[in-house]
LUMPAMI-851608 format. One record per residue (C-alpha): z negated, x negated, y; residue in three letters; residue number from 1. Coordinates in Angstrom, 3 decimals, decimal comma, padded with zeros to 6 digits. Example, Ala and Ser with C-alpha at 12.3 -4.5 7.8 and 13.67 -1.06 7.14 Angstrom:
! residues 2
+----------+----------+----------+-----+-----+
!       zz !       xx !       yy !   r !   k !
+----------+----------+----------+-----+-----+
! -007,800 ! -012,300 ! -004,500 ! Ala !   1 !
! -007,140 ! -013,670 ! -001,060 ! Ser !   2 !
+----------+----------+----------+-----+-----+
This chain:
! residues 59
+----------+----------+----------+-----+-----+
!       zz !       xx !       yy !   r !   k !
+----------+----------+----------+-----+-----+
! -079,633 !  082,617 ! -065,105 ! Met !   1 !
! -076,412 !  082,432 ! -065,856 ! Gly !   2 !
! -073,804 !  084,148 ! -068,071 ! Leu !   3 !
! -076,538 !  083,836 ! -071,090 ! Asn !   4 !
! -076,947 !  087,966 ! -070,789 ! Pro !   5 !
! -073,269 !  088,437 ! -070,167 ! Leu !   6 !
! -071,433 !  087,087 ! -072,842 ! Ile !   7 !
! -074,326 !  088,118 ! -075,163 ! Gly !   8 !
! -074,153 !  091,534 ! -073,723 ! Leu !   9 !
! -070,393 !  091,090 ! -074,764 ! Val !  10 !
! -070,610 !  089,899 ! -077,861 ! Val !  11 !
! -073,015 !  092,488 ! -078,643 ! Phe !  12 !
! -070,295 !  095,777 ! -077,184 ! Ala !  13 !
! -067,209 !  093,902 ! -079,738 ! Leu !  14 !
! -068,835 !  093,566 ! -082,613 ! Asp !  15 !
! -070,472 !  097,672 ! -082,032 ! Val !  16 !
! -066,418 !  098,362 ! -081,838 ! Trp !  17 !
! -065,778 !  095,713 ! -084,667 ! Ala !  18 !
! -068,424 !  097,874 ! -086,473 ! Ile !  19 !
! -067,445 !  101,714 ! -085,779 ! Ala !  20 !
! -064,062 !  100,795 ! -087,201 ! Ser !  21 !
! -064,430 !  099,197 ! -089,849 ! Ile !  22 !
! -066,589 !  102,217 ! -090,730 ! Phe !  23 !
! -063,134 !  104,646 ! -089,800 ! Asn !  24 !
! -060,390 !  101,811 ! -091,876 ! Ala !  25 !
! -059,319 !  103,498 ! -094,739 ! Lys !  26 !
! -061,332 !  100,958 ! -097,884 ! Val !  27 !
! -063,458 !  101,225 ! -100,533 ! Glu !  28 !
! -067,101 !  101,740 ! -099,629 ! Thr !  29 !
! -067,432 !  097,961 ! -100,960 ! Ala !  30 !
! -065,509 !  096,576 ! -098,592 ! Gln !  31 !
! -066,877 !  097,852 ! -095,599 ! Lys !  32 !
! -070,504 !  096,797 ! -096,364 ! Val !  33 !
! -068,735 !  093,699 ! -096,641 ! Leu !  34 !
! -067,163 !  093,160 ! -094,022 ! Trp !  35 !
! -070,343 !  095,189 ! -092,159 ! Ile !  36 !
! -072,455 !  092,092 ! -093,850 ! Val !  37 !
! -070,264 !  089,355 ! -092,347 ! Leu !  38 !
! -069,866 !  090,803 ! -088,159 ! Val !  39 !
! -073,972 !  090,767 ! -088,522 ! Leu !  40 !
! -074,472 !  087,818 ! -089,828 ! Ala !  41 !
! -072,691 !  086,453 ! -088,180 ! Leu !  42 !
! -071,416 !  088,322 ! -084,805 ! Pro !  43 !
! -068,815 !  086,127 ! -083,029 ! Val !  44 !
! -067,609 !  084,200 ! -085,930 ! Ile !  45 !
! -067,303 !  087,532 ! -087,797 ! Gly !  46 !
! -065,533 !  089,082 ! -084,596 ! Phe !  47 !
! -062,902 !  086,788 ! -085,159 ! Ile !  48 !
! -062,298 !  086,605 ! -088,884 ! Ile !  49 !
! -062,575 !  090,418 ! -089,048 ! Trp !  50 !
! -060,028 !  091,084 ! -085,649 ! Tyr !  51 !
! -057,402 !  089,037 ! -087,518 ! Phe !  52 !
! -057,904 !  090,035 ! -090,745 ! Ala !  53 !
! -059,837 !  092,803 ! -091,357 ! Gly !  54 !
! -059,702 !  096,550 ! -091,826 ! Pro !  55 !
! -057,470 !  098,364 ! -089,446 ! Lys !  56 !
! -058,785 !  102,254 ! -088,881 ! Pro !  57 !
! -055,878 !  104,586 ! -089,622 ! Thr !  58 !
! -055,176 !  107,008 ! -086,436 ! Arg !  59 !
+----------+----------+----------+-----+-----+
């Protein structure tokens, strides 16, 4: 069985967290949609790009 299911679960959880953070960011709707599409289309790379360059939620 290995680590594959665990890695998949971690990636899924991080992507859900990223999408929730994108929803809470104060940017235009079009930018939110583009970021969400990127994270969904490229789960690992999209998350990494969002983490360093994406909109951050306001506190």
